[in-house]
N, C-alpha and C positions, 0 to 999 in steps of 0.2 A: 828574565821574568815576564818580559815583552813577548815572546816566543810562544812561552806558556799560555796567557793570556789572550793571545789572537787564536792561538788553537780550542779554547775552549768555547769561544764564541764563535768560531766556524762550527764545533761542535752540535751546539746550540740550534744555531741556524740549520744544520742538515736534519738535525731528528725532528724539528718543529716543521719541515717543508718534506720530507720523505716520511715521516711516522707511517707506519701502517702496522695493522693488527686488528686488535678488540677497539672498540671506540664507548663512549659514553660522553652524555654531557655535564656529569657530575664537575662541581667547580673544583680546582686543587684535585681531580684525579689522575694518576699516572696513565691512564688509556685515554685521557680526554685529548685530542690534537689542536681542540679548539682553543680560542682566544684567554679562555678563563682555567683550562687544562694544564696540569704541569707531566705532560708526557715527555716535554724538554728536557726538562731537569732528570726524571727518572732515568730516562735513555743515556747521559752523560756520565750519571752516577754509576751506569752498569759499566758503562765503557771505561770508567775510572778503576775499574776493580774492586767496585763494592758491590755485595753480594744483594740485591734490592730482589727483596720475597713482597709478594700482594696480597693479603689476606681479607677477605671479605665478609666475616662474622666470625661471631665471639668463639666459637666451637673451633672455627679454621685456626685463630688468631693462638687459643689455648693448645693448639697440636702445633705449632710453632717452636719451634727452642727460641727462648729470648735471653740472654744472656748478659754478663758486661761488658761485653764487645759488641752490643746492639743498641742501634737506636731504632725507637718506633715511632714513625710517623702517625698521626692520626689526623685524617682529612674524612669533610663532613662532619665534624661532631658534635652536629645539633640532633644526628640520630640516635647520639648517645643514651641511655637512662642510666639511673641510678646503680642498677643492679649488672650492665655491661660496664657501666665505669668503675665498679669495684671488683668485677674481675678483670678489667685490663690493669687497673692498679697493682691487683695480685699478681698476675702472672709476671708481668714486665717490673716487678720490683728491683730488680738489678739492673735495671736498661735506663737509658735515657728516653725521657716521653716527650715526644713535642708534639703541639695541639694544636693545627692550625684554624685560625678565624673561629673561636668557641665563640658560641653565642653565651648570654646569660644562664640560659638553661643547663647547657653543656658544665659552663663554670660551675655553678652549684652542685651538677650532678659529681664531679670531681671534686666535691668538697672543698673548692677553693673560695675564702670568703676576701672577694675582691669584684668589686665593680669596675668593668670597664669602659673608657671614655673612646666614642667613635668622633673622628676628624675626618678631614679631607685636608692633607698636607698641601704647601703649598712651596716645599723645597726638600731636597733631601736632609736625612736625617744620619749625623755620625755615629758609630759605635759608642764609644767614652764607657764598655762595659766596667759593669762593679763584679761580674759572677766570674770566679777564676775559672771554671770550667768552659768559659768563651772566649776564652784570650785568642782562640783564633781569629775572631773576628773584629780583631781589633786593627785601626787605620781604615778600616771599612766604609762607606755610607749607600745607605738605601733610598730609594725612591719609588712611592709606590701609589695609587690612584686613592686607597682609603685605609684608614688603620686603625687602629684599636691601641688604646694603652692603659695599661693598666699600675696603679700606684703602688707596686711591692718593694721589699726592701731591696733589691740586687735585680739587675738583667742588663738589656743593652739596647744600642738605639733608642735613650732617655732622652724625655725632656721635661718640662715644666708640668704634662699632664700625666706623665710616667711612663713606664718602658714598652716599646713597641714590641720586643723580646723580654717577655718577664721570666723571672723564675720563682715559680707559686710555690715550688716546695723540692724537696730533697729529689733530684732528678727528674723534675717534672718541669718542662718552659712551655709560656702560652706566646704563640706567635701570632699578635697579631697586624704584622706585616706581612700576611700571606700571598701578595701579590708578588714576592719574591719567587715563588712557585711558577706563576703563570706565565702561558707562553707570549703573552702578547706586552709584558712587563719584565720578564727576566733578563733582559738585554740593558736596562736601562742603569745608569752607575755604576754601584757595584753589586747588583741585584744576584747575575749569575754565581759572582765567587761568595758571597753571603749564601747562598741557597746549599752550594757544594759543599762547602766549607762545615757548615750545621749540621747537615745530612751525614754528610762523608766524611765525618771524623770517627766513627768506626767502624768495623771491617764488615756488619752485616747492619741491613737498614730493613726493619719491617714495615712495610707501608698498609697500615688499617685502616679499611671504609669502613665502619658500622653499616650494621645491617638492620633495619626497623623491626623484621621479623625476629629478631635477638631481645628484644625487650621484654619483660616479665610483667606481673599481672601490677604489682607495687610500682611499676613507672608509669602508670598513668597522669596525665597532666590534668590540672584545676585550673580554672579561672584565675584563681586568687595566686596561682603559680606562678601565672604569666606576668602579674600585676608586678610593678616596681615595691620595693618593701616601705617607701616612704609613703604610698599612696593611701593606705588606710589609717595612720596616724592622722594626715592632711585632712581627711573626712571629716574622722570625728574630731578634730579641732575647728573647721568649718563649722560645723555643726553646733557645738558649743558658742561660737562667739557667733552665730545666728540667735540662739536665744537669748544669751548674752542685751545683742541689740535690740530683739524685739519686746525685752525685759525692760531696758533703758528705754525706749522711744515709745513704746507702747500706751494707749489712752490711760489713765489711770481712774477710775469712776468713783466719785465722792460718795456722801451718804444720800438716802432719799430724802426730795424735798416733798413737803405738801404744799398744795396749790388749791386754794376753793374754787369752786367749780359753782357754776359758768364764769369762766373769765372775762373780764369786761375788758375790751381794748377803744382806745379811743378812734373817735372817725377820723380823726387827722392823721393817725399814725397808719390806720388802714389805707388812707388815701394817698398817703406817701410812698408804702410799701408797694401799691398796685402801680403807681406811677412809675416807680424803680425796675419793676419787671416786665413792664410796658419799654421800659428805655433799654433795659438790656436787651431785650428781643426785637429791638428796632421795629417794633407794630406801630408805626404810627397812624396807619389806617383804624386800627382798632378804637387806638385813644381817641380818636378824634369824633370818632362814631357815640362813644361813651360822654365825650364832653356836649356834644350837639343833644344828645338824647335828654341828657339832664336840663338844658337849657331849655326846652322845648315843653319837660315836664315842669319845670318852675314857670313858662310863661303862661300853660295851660291851666295851672291851677290861679294865678293872679288875675289872668282875664276870665275868669269862669268858662273855659270853653273845653270842648271834647279834644283829648290828645290823640284818638286815634285819625280821625279826619286832618292830616298833616297840610293838605292845599290849601283847607280852610284857615286852619290854626296859622299858618306862614301869612295869606291873606289879613286876618285880624292883627296881627302884631305890629304886618307893616303899617297898618294903618294907625294904630295904638300910638307908635314911638313917631310917625311921621317920615319913614324911610320908602325908597322904592321897593315893589315887591323882590325885583331879580336880586338887588342886594341882601334885604334878607334870606332870600331863598338859598344864597350863595354862601352863607352863615348856616345856616338850620338843616336845610335839606342833607337825606343821607346820600341823595343821588350828585351831591357836589363833587367836585374831585378833592381827593386828600391831601394833605400838605406831602412834598415831597421831599423836604428838608427838617430838620428839628428847628431852624430859624423860622420857618413857614408855619409849624406848629404852633410855636411860641405865640406868634402873631394873630392864628385863628384863635387862640384859648382868650387871647385878650380883647378882640373881637366881640369874643361871645360873652365874655362876662361886660365889656360896654353896653350889650345889647339889653342882658339882663336887669343893668342896672337902670338901664331908661325904661324898660317893662316897666319895672317896680314904681320906677316915678310916677307912671299915669294914673 
């Protein structure tokens, strides 16, 4: 057994390093010698006596004999459409079909109602097969960079998220651990043995690489088909929730109220309102100008002096109350510096009120 395993590994190394022939860059392609290609697996299968035939169109597949002794491996499955998938399943009805790394569109085209769960594994996964047709894989473990699991009822390499090799239907297998076919991962764990046993269990292997040119008119892809199935119900639910919240939190208008016009507003309310506006705006300069103007108007009316001649008014007010002219000018003149803080504004307002009382007392 050790000798056989060593020979397999050596054959794979030779196939990877020395392979020649047609080249392509498609992942899991038998003619791709790069890291993501599968030339090594294809060469070793052929060396072990498996009749490997590569077909690259739906018409070429239908011209190829596919029977009960044949395994059909489908790579680049996202190039399958519904029409080419139907043709594949109809022609390979008696064979075992293995689809490598299918996306949601390919799974839907194959008629499989299962949603894959992608992951980046952090450890190899043992076979633990529940499908009797995959007994050859028992006891093996595979290790890949990326895997997709399907929660079907049977398969191999299972875990809490599903099977990396899922039995989707009679004779139809979904290979989510497609890294076991790749040149740069085939030598990990038991990847090489798993790939050779899975694809070499029959006498013939038909390696089918779909061609986009085979797609029919009914294979068009709409934006809705690319969206996850839960998105549309979620959008409807979100819209209903938004309408409910708007109705719950929205402002409800009551009956119209009749208010007699003109409305009388008390002077004290107006004063308080304007004071709050000045305070919110922190406009102390505007507030002090209003206080000084009011005090000058009151003093001019009481002393029967013209309000427009500010210098004469300040001089007469100082003479009337017996204060120095400079002190009165610092209180009443607009050219005097405004207060820098609210406390200074309050102090100035009190000084102006005191001056107003002195003027009224004369």
